[in-house]
N, C-alpha and C positions, 0 to 999 in steps of 0.2 A: 504494500500500500504506500502511496506517495506521501511523503512528509510535507506539511504545510507550514507557513510562517506562523499560523495560529498556535501550532504545537510548540514551535520554538519559543514563542512569546510566553507561553504558559510555563515552560521549564525555566526560562530565564527571568520570569517574574517582571516582565516589562510589557509595554503595549505593542500591538501589531505594527503600529507606525514606527516605533523605535527599531524593531527588527528590520523593517524595510529600509530605514535610513542606514542602519549598520551594514547591511548586505550591499547597499549601493554606495558605500564609502562617503556618505555625507558628513561634513565636518561638525554638525551639531551633536553628534554622538561622541561621548568620551572614549578614549582608547581602551580604558578598562572594561567598559560596557561592551564595546565592539568586540574585543577579544573574547569575552565570555559568550556572547551571542554566536560568534563564528565557531567557537569550540563546540557548542551545542549543535549547531547546524552540521558540522562535520560528523559528529557522533551519530546524528540521526540520518546521515547521508542525504541531506537536503539538496534537491536539484531545482533551480528556479524555472518556472514556466515562462519561457522567453517571449512567446506570443502575448501572453497576458500582461507581462511587464511592458512590452512595447505599447500595447493598447492603453494601459494606465498612464504611461509617461508621455504618450503621444509622440514618441520617437522610437526609432529602431536601434537595438543594440547588436544588429547583425550587419556584417559586410559580406558581399559576394565576391568570389574569386572564380573566374572562368579560365580554364587551361585547355590547350589542344588535346592533351591526354594526361593521365595520372599514373601511367605504368612505369616510367623509368625514374632513375635517381634524381635527375635534374629537377623534374616537376615536384617530386616529394620534398625536396629541399626548399623549393620556393614556398610550398604550402607551410612547411615548418616555420620559415621566417615570418610569413604573414601572420600565422596563428599565434605565435609567441608575443609579437608586438600587440596584436589586437586583444588578446586575453589579458595582458598586463594593464590594458586600459578599459577593461570590463566590456569588451566586444567579443562576439563569437563569429566564426568564419563558416560560411556555407560554400562548399566547393562543388563546381560542376565542370563537366568535360564536354567540349563541342566535337570531340573526335568520334568519327564513324556514325554514331547513332543520331546526332542532331546537328543542324547547321548552327554556325556561330550566331547568326541573326536571331534564330529561334531562342537560343539560350539567353541572349541579351534581353529580348522582349519579355521572356518569362520573368527574369529578375526585376525588370522595370514595372511590369503590370501587377505583380503580386503585392507590391508595396512593403515587403518584409525587410528589405535591406536599405540602409541609409547611404551606402556607397558601393562602388564596384571597382575591382581590380581585374584587368583584362590582359592576358598574355596572348597577343595576336601577332602572327608573322606579317600580316599586312591588313590594312583596312581600306575598303572601297568607299566611294562617296555615299552609298546607301547606308552602310553601317555608321559612318560618321554622322549622317543626318539623324539616324535613330538615337544615337547617344546624345547628340546636341539637343534634340527636342525633349528628351526625358528630364532635363534639369537635374539629373542625379550626379553627384560628384563621381568622377571617373579618373582612375590612374591607369595608364597603359604601360605594359612592359613591352617595349618595341624600339628597335634601333633606327627607325626611319626618321630622317630629319625633315621630311615633308609634312609631318603631323605637328602642328603648332598650337592647336586649340586646347589640348588636354595636358594635364600633368603627365610626365613620362619618365620611366626608368630606361636608360640606354646602356648597353654593353659596348665596350671598346672593341668591336668585332674587327674592323678594318686594321686598326693598329696592332691587335694581337696576331692576326694572320700574317701581316707584313713582317712583324718581328720574328715569328716562328720561321718563316721562309728565308729571311735574311740570315738567321742563325744556321739553318741547314746548308745554305750556300757558302757563306763566308767562314764559318767555324768548322762545320763538318765536311765541307768541300764536296758536296754532292753536285753532280753535273746533269743528271736526268731526274726530274722531280715529277710527281703526280699528286693531284689534289682530288679527293672525293668530296663533292659538295653536298649540302643539304638540298631540299627542293628549291628550285630557282624562282618560285613565287614567294619565297621567304626572305625578309629583309636581312636577317642575320646571315643566312647562307650566301646571299648576294654580296654582302660586305666582306665576308671571309674569303670568298672567291676572288673578289677584287684586290684584297690585300695580298693574296698569294700571287696572282698573275702580274700585278704591278711590280712586286719584288723580283719575280723571275725576269721580267722584261728589263728592269733597271740593271740587273746583274748579267743579262745576256746569256741565260741558261735555257736549255730545252725543258719543256714541261707539257703535261697532258692533263686534261680535266675530265673526270667521270662523275655524272650526276647520280645522286642517290636520294634518300629521304630521311636521314638522321637515325634510322633504325639499325639495330645490330645485323639483321638479315640483309639489308641493302648494302651494308659495309662488306659483308661476305661476298655478295655477288659482284660488287664493283671491284674488289680486290682480285677476284678470279679473272675478270676481264683484263685488268691491268697486267697481271702476271702471265697472261697468255699471249701478250704482245711479243712480236719479234724482238723489239728493243724495249726490254722491261725497264721500268723506273728503278732507280737505286733506292729511293725513299718515297713513301706515301704519307701525305699529310691529310688526315681525315678531319672534316669540319666539326666533328664532335667525338667524344670518347666512345660512345656506343658503337659508332661505325668503325672506330679503330679496333674495338674488341671483336667486331665482325671480321676484320682483317686478320687478327690473331687466330680466329677460328679456322679460316681458310688455310693460313700458313701452317698451322699445326696439323691439319688434316692431310696436307700434302708433304709432310715431313721436311719442311723448310725451316730455316732458322732466322730469328730476329736478334740482332740487326745484320748478321753475316750475309744472308741472302737478300734481304730487303729491310730497310729501316721503316719504322712506323711511328707516327706522331698523331696527337689528337688535340682536342680543344674542350675545355670545361674543368678538367681535373676532378671528376667525380670520385667518390671515396675508393672504389675498387681499383682505380688506375694504378695506385702505388703498390698493389698486391698482385698485379699481373706478372707473368714470367716471360721476358724481363719486365720490370716496372716501366710504365709508359711515360715518355717525354710528352708534355702537353702544355697548353696555355691555361693557366688557372683563372677561373672566374669564381668570385666569392658568391656562390649561388644563394646561400641563405640570406646574404646581405641584400640581394635583389628583392626578396620577399619582405625583409625588415624595412627597407627604405620605401617600398611601395605602400606598406601599411602605415608607416609614419606619415607619409605624404597624404594618403587618403584621409586619415583621421584629422590632420590639420585642416584639410579642405572641408570636411564634415562640420567641424566646429567653427569655421570661419569661411563659409562657402565663397563669398565674393570679396573677401578681404585682401587678396593678393593675386598677382598675375600668375599665369601658368609657369610651372617649374619643371626643370629637367635635372635629374641626378644621373651622372655618368658613373658606371661601375667599371673600374680599370681591370686590365688583365695582366698576368705576370707569367713569364716563361719558367716552367718547372722542368729542369733537366734531370732525366733519369737514364735508363740504359737501353732504350729501344731504338736508338739511331746513332 
């Protein structure tokens, strides 16, 4: 049976209003009383009815987070970053995926129309004019996790994709002395993939080295397939730079299956520095992105906007990248 604040009030010998103020961190409650109430609430395993609370307060303590998918480590780390910041400020996070089963527009409209959320964080590889119009008309505070510089209307978290890819490629050419390079891209309707490809190709052109590009979709399986194509070429690349670590792991799968060696037969590098990268054999050289920080910054930005919706101009937070040198190239 669900515990109510009436039961907590009875045990704490205070009014229901005092319990409500204590749980909502209102300053009118003394620290001693608040501590006693919260101790009883924990003991009774109290769980607030969020919908009822929103109705009573005439505001929502929920924020929405829409991701392309929730299956790999990059996205779970973004969720963790958002949720920790939100929870610390008495907000809860609703997570939805636009991958496979629903269109991004449908997910956005669902969040807007149900009225449950006070703001929305959206990780979108690109936004067309139709989606931008839907978001603008909603008047809902929105933060985008998107590297496109074309979007200026909304607050935005941006990863240093171009700079990271350029730095990685420059390192492979100048320090590691590779002469034939390959790049496995993400889907080329994705802003992050486009910028990482551009950083790679520009560094190759500037250093006058031969290169080849193979498109994939950021998944482990697509990395496997792209690696197979590249290593069946007559002039095989000496090193493959995958646009994310999941595709680099797919390259490891193909190389292991065919009894090849990393880096003796072919070097492999990635992008993101997901947790497992350091435990591969050999450990993966990659561009580190502080993935949890993406979620943390997005949540901080959204909560500022919720509390002062029209009080400041659109913001951009840039998340830097850093080369992590290991043993795979």
